[in-house]
C-alpha positions as CSV (number, residue, x, y, z in Angstrom):
1,M,0.0,0.0,0.0
2,R,1.7,3.2,-1.1
3,G,-0.5,5.4,1.2
4,L,-1.9,8.9,0.9
5,K,0.2,11.9,0.0
6,L,1.0,14.9,2.1
7,S,0.4,18.4,0.8
8,L,2.9,20.0,-1.5
9,V,3.7,22.6,1.2
10,S,4.7,19.8,3.6
11,V,6.9,18.2,1.0
12,V,8.6,21.5,0.1
13,A,9.2,22.3,3.8
14,A,10.8,18.9,4.4
15,S,13.0,19.3,1.3
16,L,14.2,22.7,2.6
17,L,15.0,21.2,6.0
18,A,17.0,18.4,4.3
19,A,18.8,21.0,2.2
20,C,19.8,23.0,5.3
21,L,21.2,19.8,6.9
22,E,23.1,18.7,3.8
23,A,24.7,22.2,3.5
24,Q,26.3,22.1,7.0
25,P,30.0,21.3,7.3
26,V,31.2,18.2,9.2
27,P,33.4,19.0,12.3
28,D,36.9,17.7,12.5
29,V,37.1,14.3,14.4
30,P,39.4,11.3,14.0
31,Q,38.5,9.5,10.8
32,R,38.6,5.9,9.5
33,A,37.9,5.3,5.8
34,S,35.8,2.4,4.4
35,S,39.1,0.9,3.2
36,E,39.8,-0.1,6.8
37,F,36.8,-2.4,6.9
38,T,35.1,-5.0,4.7
39,L,31.8,-3.6,3.4
40,I,29.6,-6.2,1.8
41,E,26.6,-5.1,-0.3
42,I,23.5,-7.2,0.5
43,A,20.8,-5.4,-1.5
44,S,20.7,-2.3,-3.8
45,G,18.1,-0.4,-5.7
46,L,15.9,0.1,-2.6
47,D,13.4,2.9,-2.8
48,K,14.2,5.3,0.1
49,P,14.6,2.6,2.8
50,W,14.0,3.6,6.4
51,S,14.5,0.6,8.6
52,V,15.9,-2.9,8.6
53,A,15.4,-5.9,10.9
54,E,17.4,-9.1,10.7
55,M,15.3,-12.3,10.5
56,P,16.3,-15.6,12.3
57,D,16.8,-17.2,8.8
58,R,19.4,-14.5,8.0
59,G,17.0,-12.7,5.7
60,Y,15.9,-9.2,6.3
61,L,12.7,-7.1,6.6
62,I,13.2,-3.6,5.1
63,T,10.7,-0.7,5.2
64,E,10.6,1.8,2.4
65,I,9.2,5.2,3.4
66,G,6.9,5.2,0.3
67,G,4.8,2.4,1.8
68,R,6.4,-1.0,1.0
69,L,7.6,-3.7,3.4
70,L,10.1,-6.0,1.7
71,R,11.4,-9.4,2.7
72,V,14.9,-9.6,1.3
73,S,17.3,-12.6,1.3
74,D,20.0,-11.4,-1.2
75,M,20.6,-9.1,-4.1
76,S,18.1,-10.8,-6.4
77,N,15.5,-12.2,-4.0
78,R,13.0,-9.7,-2.5
79,I,9.3,-10.0,-2.0
80,E,6.8,-7.3,-1.0
81,V,4.9,-8.2,2.2
82,S,1.1,-7.6,2.0
83,G,-1.3,-6.5,4.7
84,L,0.0,-3.1,5.7
85,P,-2.5,-0.5,6.9
86,T,-4.5,1.6,4.4
87,D,-4.0,4.9,6.2
88,I,-0.3,5.4,5.7
89,I,0.4,8.9,4.6
90,V,3.5,9.5,2.4
91,G,5.3,12.8,1.9
92,G,7.7,15.1,3.6
93,Q,9.2,12.9,6.3
94,G,6.1,10.8,6.6
95,G,5.5,7.2,5.4
96,L,6.4,3.7,6.5
97,L,9.0,4.0,9.3
98,D,10.4,1.4,11.7
99,V,10.1,-2.4,11.9
100,V,11.3,-4.5,14.8
101,L,10.8,-8.2,15.7
102,A,9.1,-9.1,19.0
103,P,11.6,-10.6,21.5
104,D,9.9,-13.9,21.1
105,F,9.5,-13.7,17.3
106,E,10.7,-17.2,16.7
107,S,7.7,-18.6,18.5
108,S,5.2,-15.7,18.1
109,S,6.1,-14.4,14.5
110,E,5.0,-11.0,15.9
111,I,6.4,-7.8,14.5
112,Y,5.9,-4.1,15.2
113,I,5.8,-1.3,12.6
114,S,5.6,2.5,13.0
115,Y,4.2,4.7,10.3
116,A,2.7,8.2,9.6
117,Y,-1.1,8.0,9.6
118,G,-3.9,10.3,8.5
119,T,-4.2,13.2,6.1
120,S,-2.2,16.4,5.3
121,D,-4.3,18.3,7.9
122,V,-4.7,15.6,10.6
123,N,-1.7,13.2,11.0
124,G,0.6,11.6,13.5
125,T,2.6,8.5,14.3
126,A,0.9,5.1,14.7
127,L,2.2,1.7,15.9
128,L,1.0,-1.5,14.3
129,R,1.3,-5.0,15.8
130,A,1.0,-7.9,13.4
131,T,1.9,-11.5,12.8
132,L,4.2,-12.3,9.9
133,N,2.8,-15.3,8.0
134,G,5.1,-16.1,5.1
135,D,4.9,-12.9,3.0
136,A,1.7,-11.5,4.5
137,L,0.8,-9.6,7.7
138,V,-2.1,-11.1,9.5
139,N,-3.8,-10.4,12.9
140,T,-3.0,-6.7,12.4
141,K,-3.9,-4.2,15.0
142,V,-3.0,-0.6,15.4
143,I,-2.2,-0.4,19.1
144,F,-1.3,3.3,19.4
145,R,-1.9,6.6,17.6
146,A,-0.1,9.8,18.8
147,N,-2.5,12.5,19.9
148,H,-3.2,15.3,19.4
149,P,-2.9,15.0,15.6
150,K,-1.1,17.7,13.8
151,A,-1.1,19.4,10.4
152,A,2.6,19.1,9.4
153,G,4.6,16.7,7.3
154,S,7.8,16.6,9.5
155,H,9.2,15.2,12.7
156,F,7.3,11.9,13.2
157,G,10.0,10.2,15.2
158,G,9.0,6.5,14.9
159,R,11.8,4.4,16.4
160,I,10.8,1.4,18.4
161,V,12.8,-0.6,21.0
162,F,12.0,-3.3,23.5
163,L,13.2,-3.1,27.1
164,A,14.3,-5.9,29.4
165,D,10.8,-6.2,31.0
166,G,9.1,-6.8,27.6
167,T,7.6,-3.4,27.3
168,L,8.4,-1.2,24.3
169,V,9.3,2.4,23.8
170,L,8.3,4.5,20.8
171,S,9.8,7.8,19.9
172,L,7.6,10.7,18.8
173,G,8.7,14.0,17.2
174,D,7.4,17.4,18.0
175,G,5.8,18.0,14.6
176,F,8.3,20.8,13.7
177,A,5.8,23.6,13.8
178,Y,4.6,22.5,17.3
179,R,7.8,22.5,19.2
180,E,6.3,24.0,22.4
181,D,4.2,20.9,22.6
182,A,7.3,18.9,23.6
183,Q,6.9,20.5,27.1
184,K,3.1,20.1,27.3
185,P,1.6,17.3,29.3
186,D,-1.6,16.6,27.3
187,T,0.0,15.7,24.0
188,H,2.3,13.0,22.7
189,L,4.3,15.3,20.5
190,G,8.0,15.5,21.5
191,K,7.8,12.6,23.8
192,L,9.0,9.0,24.3
193,V,6.0,6.7,25.2
194,R,6.2,3.3,26.9
195,L,3.6,0.6,26.2
196,D,2.8,-3.0,26.8
197,R,2.9,-5.3,23.8
198,D,-0.8,-5.0,23.4
199,G,-0.7,-1.2,23.5
200,A,-1.9,-1.0,27.2
201,V,-0.2,1.5,29.5
202,P,2.2,-0.1,32.0
203,N,1.0,0.7,35.5
204,D,4.5,1.9,36.6
205,N,4.9,4.6,33.9
206,P,6.5,7.7,35.4
207,F,3.9,10.3,34.6
208,I,0.7,8.4,35.7
209,G,-1.3,10.6,38.0
210,K,1.0,13.6,37.5
211,D,0.2,17.0,36.1
212,K,1.8,20.2,35.0
213,N,0.1,23.6,35.6
214,G,-3.1,21.7,36.3
215,E,-3.1,19.6,33.1
216,A,-2.7,15.9,33.4
217,F,0.1,14.0,31.6
218,K,-0.9,11.4,29.1
219,P,-0.3,8.0,30.9
220,E,1.8,6.6,28.0
221,V,4.5,9.3,28.4
222,Y,8.0,8.0,29.4
223,S,10.1,11.2,28.9
224,I,9.5,14.7,27.5
225,G,11.3,17.5,25.8
226,H,12.4,15.8,22.6
227,R,12.6,17.3,19.0
228,N,12.7,14.5,16.4
229,P,14.1,11.3,17.9
230,Q,15.2,8.8,15.2
231,G,17.5,6.6,17.2
232,L,16.6,4.3,20.1
233,A,18.7,1.5,21.6
234,Y,18.6,-0.5,24.8
235,D,21.8,-1.9,26.3
236,F,20.8,-5.2,28.0
237,Q,24.3,-5.4,29.7
238,T,24.0,-2.1,31.5
239,N,20.1,-1.8,31.5
240,M,20.5,1.7,29.9
241,L,18.1,3.1,27.3
242,W,19.8,5.4,24.8
243,Q,18.2,7.9,22.3
244,H,19.3,10.5,19.9
245,E,17.4,13.2,18.2
246,H,17.8,15.8,15.4
247,G,18.5,19.3,16.6
248,P,17.6,22.3,14.3
249,R,20.8,23.9,12.9
250,G,23.2,22.2,15.3
251,G,22.1,20.7,18.6
252,D,21.8,17.1,17.6
253,E,21.8,15.1,20.9
254,L,22.7,11.7,22.3
255,N,20.8,11.1,25.5
256,R,20.7,8.5,28.2
257,I,17.0,8.1,28.9
258,E,15.7,8.0,32.5
259,P,11.9,7.5,33.1
260,G,10.2,10.8,33.9
261,A,13.0,13.0,32.8
262,N,12.8,16.2,30.8
263,Y,15.4,16.6,28.0
264,G,14.9,20.3,27.4
265,W,13.6,21.0,23.9
266,P,12.9,23.7,23.1
267,I,13.8,25.5,26.3
268,A,17.4,24.3,26.3
269,T,19.3,23.6,23.1
270,T,22.8,24.1,21.6
271,G,21.2,24.6,18.1
272,T,19.8,27.6,16.3
273,D,16.9,27.9,13.9
274,Y,17.3,27.2,10.2
275,Q,17.2,30.9,9.5
276,G,19.9,31.5,12.1
277,A,17.6,32.9,14.7
278,R,18.2,32.0,18.4
279,I,15.6,29.5,19.6
280,S,16.4,29.8,23.3
281,P,18.9,31.7,25.4
282,Y,19.6,28.5,27.4
283,K,21.9,25.7,26.4
284,T,21.2,24.1,29.8
285,F,18.3,24.6,32.2
286,A,17.6,23.6,35.8
287,G,15.6,20.4,36.1
288,M,16.3,19.4,32.5
289,V,18.8,16.7,31.4
290,D,21.8,17.8,29.3
291,P,22.8,15.5,26.4
292,V,25.6,13.0,26.9
293,H,27.0,14.1,23.6
294,D,25.9,16.7,21.1
295,W,26.8,17.9,17.6
296,V,27.3,21.5,16.4
297,P,26.9,21.7,13.4
298,S,24.4,18.8,12.9
299,I,25.3,15.4,11.6
300,A,21.5,14.7,11.2
301,P,21.6,11.4,13.2
302,S,19.4,8.4,12.2
303,G,19.8,4.8,13.5
304,L,21.5,3.9,16.7
305,V,23.3,0.8,18.0
306,I,25.0,0.2,21.4
307,Y,27.6,-2.2,20.2
308,R,28.0,-5.6,21.9
309,G,29.8,-8.3,19.9
310,D,33.1,-10.1,19.2
311,M,33.8,-8.7,15.7
312,F,34.8,-5.2,17.0
313,P,35.7,-5.8,20.6
314,E,37.2,-2.3,20.9
315,W,33.7,-0.9,20.3
316,N,31.9,-2.8,23.1
317,G,29.6,-0.5,25.0
318,D,30.0,2.4,22.5
319,A,27.2,4.1,20.6
320,L,27.2,3.9,16.8
321,I,25.2,6.5,15.1
322,G,24.3,6.9,11.4
323,G,24.7,10.4,9.8
324,L,22.4,11.7,7.1
325,A,24.1,15.0,6.6
326,S,27.6,13.9,7.6
327,R,27.3,10.7,5.4
328,D,29.2,8.5,7.8
329,I,28.9,6.6,11.0
330,R,29.9,8.2,14.3
331,R,31.3,6.1,17.1
332,V,30.8,7.8,20.5
333,E,33.0,6.2,23.1
334,L,31.0,5.6,26.2
335,E,32.1,4.9,29.8
336,S,29.7,4.7,32.7
337,G,27.1,6.6,30.8
338,T,29.4,9.5,29.8
339,S,31.0,10.4,26.4
340,L,34.8,10.2,26.1
341,G,34.7,11.6,22.5
342,E,33.9,10.4,19.0
343,E,35.4,8.9,15.9
344,D,34.2,9.2,12.2
345,L,33.8,5.7,10.7
346,L,33.4,5.3,6.9
347,S,34.3,8.9,6.5
348,N,34.4,8.5,2.7
349,L,31.1,6.6,2.4
350,G,29.4,9.4,0.5
351,M,25.9,8.1,1.3
352,R,23.3,9.1,3.8
353,V,23.1,6.5,6.6
354,R,19.4,6.0,7.5
355,D,19.5,3.0,9.9
356,L,22.0,0.8,11.8
357,R,21.4,-2.6,13.4
358,L,23.6,-5.1,15.2
359,A,23.6,-8.4,13.3
360,K,23.5,-11.6,15.3
361,D,27.1,-12.4,14.4
362,G,28.4,-9.1,15.6
363,A,28.6,-7.4,12.2
364,L,27.0,-4.0,11.7
365,L,24.0,-3.7,9.2
366,I,24.0,-0.3,7.4
367,L,21.0,1.0,5.5
368,T,21.8,3.9,3.2
369,E,20.2,6.3,0.7
370,S,22.2,7.9,-2.0
371,S,21.2,11.5,-1.3
372,A,18.4,13.6,0.0
373,A,17.1,14.0,-3.6
374,S,17.6,10.3,-4.7
375,D,15.4,7.4,-3.8
376,E,18.0,4.7,-4.3
377,G,19.2,2.9,-1.2
378,Q,21.4,0.0,-0.2
379,L,21.8,-2.5,2.6
380,F,25.4,-3.2,3.6
381,K,27.1,-5.4,6.2
382,L,30.3,-4.1,7.9
383,T,32.9,-6.6,9.2
384,P,36.6,-6.2,10.1
385,K,39.1,-6.0,7.3
386,R,39.9,-9.4,5.8
């Protein structure tokens, strides 16, 4: 299902945002070129891919933002999976977004998919639960829709991650034109939400029964003050949840997420508006959590892995972050939840990195798109130099 189309205004606005990000220079950090690794192409000719999930049979599920879910085994073997929702809205930054397997996928065949729903005037981020039966989705149910809906084609968020207790967290953007809503209690915009697998609200969510200025928080809310989070990863070894989000012009952030915390947007930010205007006089603010690491200018982060594996033992516990504007992968060295600095991996890649995943064998899966203006994408596997 290709989905509905957002308005031309939304598409143009998203294109301008992408152009601003592409135009920013990349800061000087230690660099390692692709020649220092083995980069294996698994699939090419993908149509603006957004997310990849590795299957137990070593195949892959790949979402394309235009509204296709593909089952891919190699360069020549790909099948479109049927059964997607009929209310996917495509345009701007909206469309089919993340796909993750349930922790018990091998017995349940259950998957979770996020997508932009609605119309150009009334839209938001939705979460679908479904059973994968061969090349079809069955038993489909939309278990969450972000409210209040917005009239903007940007900042849907959409990343999904499971925690150790079996609940899941979904990232939700601020809708771009609605940035003040990231601090408001009665909307999902600019929040992380935590849900049970059936979409119910866990009874220990941090904002249940709490209010701000007399307005009650939505019970799903897990943390607030986010802009456009497109990276989520849970480190089962340290029980830490990590998130990154796009700043405006500068101010991209890597955050360690604590339940009930406020991450500042738009009150505290190191970024400026796209026109160069100051968003806030504060880079830090009392009662709000500062980022563990931030980028000025922006790298436009998308996809996040906390590495745990044997192929790259020197990376264990570090954050690997895809760069759309910087066209590389950033490794942020982490120790006890703090940043010790960063390294630029695949500095000569020349492609926007949309998603990163840790493969079962310890390799790194890299989903790319050629440029902001091109639809073509690739799936690569990164291993040590042979």
